[in-house]
C-alpha positions in Angstrom: -17.5 5.1 22.6 -18.3 1.9 20.3 -15.8 -0.3 18.9 -17.1 0.6 15.5 -15.7 4.4 16.0 -12.4 3.2 16.1 -12.2 0.7 13.7 -13.4 3.6 11.3 -10.5 5.6 12.7 -8.1 2.7 11.5 -9.6 2.9 8.1 -9.4 6.6 7.2 -5.8 6.5 8.5 -4.4 3.5 6.2 -2.2 5.3 3.2 -2.5 4.0 -0.3 -1.1 5.2 -3.8 -1.8 4.8 -7.4 1.2 3.2 -9.4 2.2 5.9 -12.1 3.8 4.9 -15.4 7.5 4.0 -14.8 7.0 3.4 -11.0 8.4 0.0 -9.5 8.3 -1.6 -6.3 11.7 -0.2 -5.4 11.2 3.3 -6.3 7.7 3.3 -4.1 9.6 1.6 -1.5 12.3 4.5 -1.1 10.2 7.3 -2.0 7.6 6.3 0.9 10.1 4.3 3.1 8.1 1.2 3.0 10.1 -2.0 2.3 9.6 -3.8 -0.9 9.0 -7.2 1.1 6.2 -5.4 3.1 4.5 -4.1 -0.1 4.2 -7.2 -2.1 2.8 -8.9 1.0 0.0 -6.3 2.0 -0.9 -5.9 -1.5 -0.7 -10.0 -2.2 1.9 -9.0 -5.4 4.0 -12.0 -6.4 5.6 -12.3 -9.4 3.6 -10.5 -11.6 4.8 -7.4 -10.4 2.8 -4.1 -10.8 1.1 -2.0 -13.4 0.2 1.6 -13.9 -3.4 2.4 -12.6 -3.1 -0.3 -9.8 -3.9 1.0 -6.3 -1.3 0.0 -3.4 -1.7 -0.2 0.2 1.2 1.4 2.0 0.3 0.5 5.7 -1.1 -3.0 6.8 -4.8 -3.1 7.8 
């Protein structure tokens, strides 16, 4: 098999969510068992925080 098929499989398994009104990084981290620092790092979230409607990745690439 080619390397491209394994790359395609990896992208399929990456979990993401859409932030709902009232969600916080803390509540998302608890719900999905992902540390807040990990969410911040893989989504490039600094002091600006998150907004409703944003797409957040739960797993690194």
